[in-house]
N, C-alpha and C positions, 0 to 999 in steps of 0.2 A: 255713889249711888249704885246700888246692884240693880241691873236692868233685867235680871231674870223674872218671870212670871211665875207667881206662886200657883199651886194646883187649885183648880176649880171645876165644877161640873157643868157640862153643856146641856142644858136643859131644853133647848128648842133649836130648830134649824133655820131661825131667822137671823135678824139683825140687832145686836146692842148699840145703841147710840149713846155716846159719852159726851156730855156737855158741860165743860168746865164754866165756872161763874165767879166773878168777883164783883159786888155791887151790880150795878145796871139792870135793875129789876124790869124796866121797860123794855129794853133790848132782849132780856131773856124771854118774856112773855111773846115777843114776836119770833123768836127762834122756835120756841115750842108750838106756836100757832103754825109755822111753817111744817114742822114734825106731824102736827095733827092732820094737816092737809095732804099727806102723802098717800098716793094711789096704791102703794103697797102698805099692808097694815100688819105683817107680822114681824113686830118689834117691840122693844122695851127701851125706854129712855132713862138714863142714869144721869142726874144732874148733881154735880159736885160742887158745892159751895166752898170756896177756898177762904173761909172765915170772914165773911162779909159783915159790916155792921147792919146791914139790911136783912130783915127776916125774910128769907127766901122760901120757907116752907107754905105760906098761903098761896103763892104762886104755883108752885108745883102741885099742890093739892086740887087745883082747879081742873087738872088734866086727867084725873081718875087713875085707874090701877096700872096703866102702862108706864107712867112717869113716877120715879121715886127719887129722894133726895139723901145725898150724903154729905155731912158738914165736916170740914176740917178744923180741928181745935186751933190751929195756927196756920197764918198764910204760908202756904209752900210753892206756889207758883203754879202755872198752868200746866205745866209737864207732869209734876206731881198729882194734881188734879185729875189729869186724863189717865195716870196710872192707877189710881184709886178707882176710877171708874171701871177700868179694864179689869182690875181684880174682882170687882163686884158683879161683871157681866156674865151672862148665860148664853149668848148667842153663838152661832157658828162663824158669824161675821160681825165685824166691829166697825161702826162708823163714828167719825167725829164732827161735831159742831160747836163752833165758838159761839158763846151766847151773843156776840154782835153781828153773827151772820145769818142769813136765812136760806132755805133750800127752795127749789122748784118743786112743785108737787110729785114729779115723775123721778126724782133723783134716786131714791132707794131702789125703786122697781127697775130701773134701767141698769143700775149696777149689779143688783142681785142677778138678772137675767145674764149678764156677761159672766159671772162666776158660775152659774149654773150651766152654762154651755160650754165650760172650759174643763180642763183637768186640774189636779191638785198642784201642778207646776206654777199656776197662776195665783200670786200671793196678794196682790193689790191692784185695785182698780180705781182710778180718778177720773174727774170730769173737768170741763172747762168752767170758767167763772168770769163774772163782772166785778170789777173793782172800783168801789165808790170812794173818792178821796175827801178829805176833810173840806177842801175848797170846792166841793160840789162838781168837779170833774170826773170822768170815769173812763175806763178802758177795759177792753175784753181779752182774754188769753183762752186759746183753745189747746187742747193736748196736741202733743207732736210726737211722743215717743212711747213705744210699746215693745213688749217682747223682753229679751235678754239685754237690759241697759245698764248693767252694773258699771262698766268702764265710762259710759257717758255720764252716769250720775255722780261718779268720782270727780269728774271734770266740773260740772255744775248741776245744780237741782234742777232736774227735768220734771219732777212730779210737783204738782201745784199744791197749795196750802192744805192743811189739815181738814178743814171743813169740806174739801172735794173728795176725800180719801176713804175707801172702804177696804178693809184688810181681812183676810181669811185668819181666823183666830189662831190656828195652829202655826202660822208665821211667827206669832208673838210668843207662843211656847218654845219655838225654836231659837229666834235671834234676841228675844228680850224686849223690853218696852223702852219707854222714853228715858233717856239719861238726864235725869233733873239736875245733875251736878254741872251740867252747861248753862251758862247764862244767857245763851240764845242758840238758834239752830238745832234745837233738840229734834225737831221733824226731819230735817235733812240728815241728821246723824241716823236716825231710824231707818229713812228710806235707803241709805247705803247698805245697811246690815240686811234689810229686806231683799234688796236687789242683788245682793251678792248670792242668795241661794234661791230666789223665786223670780218668776217672769212678772211683768206689769202689763196691765190692760187699761184701756180707757173707754169713756163714753164721750164722744164728740159733739156734745151739747152744752150749752151756757146753764149749768143746772145750780150754781150757787152764786150768791150775791154777798160780796165781801164789803164790809163798811168800815173803813179806817177810823179809829179813834185817836184822839189827842194823846193819850197815855199809853198807846201801843207800844210794845216792845220794839217795833220797827222804827219808832221814833227816839228810842233810848240808844244812842249810838255808842255810849261807853259799854252797854252789855252787849250790843251787836258785835263791836270789835273784839271784846274778851271771847265771845263765842266763836267769831272768825278764826282767831288765833289758835283756839283749841282745836277746832275742827280741822284746821290746817295741818296741825301735827298729826292728828289721826289719819288723814288722807295721805300724809307723806309716809307714813309707815305701810299703807295699803299698796301704794304704787311702787315700793322700793324694788320689787322684783318684777315691773313691768319693763318694756323696752323703752329705750331712750326718748323716742318720740312722744310716747304716751305719758311718760314722766314729766317731760318739759311743758307738754300741752296743760296737763292737769294742773300742775303746780303754779304754772303761769296764770290761769284763770283765777286761783285762789289768791294770788297776790294781787291781781286786779280787783277782786272783791274786797280784800283788805284796804287797798288803796282808795278805792271808791268811798268806803265807809269812814276811813280817816279823813278825806277830804270833806265829806259832810259834817263831820264833828269838828271842823275847823283846824286840824292839824295838817297843814300843807306840806311841812317837812316830811313826816311819816308817810304821808300820801304819796309824794313824790318818790320816796324811797322804794315802796312796794310797787308803785306802777312802772318804775324803771326795771324792777326785777321781772315784772309780768312781760314787758317787752323784750328784755334780754333773753328770757327763757323761749318766748315764742313770739318772733317780731312781726308775724303776718296776722295779727289779730287787730283790725283797725280800731275797735272799740277802745282798746288799752291806749293805743296814740292819742285818740281823742280825749280820754279822761286824763291822760298826762298833760295835754295842752290846757284842759279846763283848770286843773290844779295849779299848774304853773303861772298862767295868767290870772288866776283867781276869778274866773268867769262864774257869775251867778247861775247855778244849774237848775234854779227855779224860774228863770227869767222866761219871757214868752217864747222866744225863738227856740231855746233848748227843750221846752216843755212841748212845743209842737213836734219838734224832731223825736224827742223820747215817744210820744203817743204814736208817731208814724212807725218807729221801730218795733214797738209792742205789737 
């Protein structure tokens, strides 16, 4: 997939909101309601229907001229739907909102203010979020990293999910858009390319509510693992010229992620292989030792004790 962004005119200095959707008309309505409730009103919303069976047009029509719909002829996945929205956008800044997420009313206003108070070296601004799981539990995550975070981002994703992110349009002109050839982790791949050339900022408020769905890509571990492996190769190329400690720390964590996902997918042998490599490369990361023991003993990671521990760590 060519990740270069095609030419397009910037018609206003506000925000283009890109909303990919596949089915889920009720959730799309809630997402658009949260856009309409924004205290910042210099925006357009581009809903990209990735070939749903449901007719999305009547839903979008309820919101007036600021919302428009583009429909894919075939299902191409959320990353390509976001690229379609980016290509059709006209704003100086681009924000992403998944159809199953909602925004706090001040989300756009606060991110826009960060951009306007900075210089052109700032390419991306993200926010904190609340994650609501299928079982009704929830947890929160606040931003932690800002500035030049390229090497930190190579190690692991410090930037929050797409619904928390606003990007300066010229960044995408420079580094390209989402790589839809990846089966997963397309957002992380893009964040790496952005952080290589631009600074990152954040708003330390919980401005997004993410609602996990049973058919989410995060629950499809075959796709996740394939994305993990492809991203690992990309990262390995990027750190080839870094110092030994940086290389080992970065690659260790990616082995940890791959091992964790293999364990979630029930492949204990592959999990143990990658977790052992994570420990051998960087033995001072306790979470890799803990994950190795979990995989070795077949401990239920969704059990009550480990769930409480994970929520505490988060």
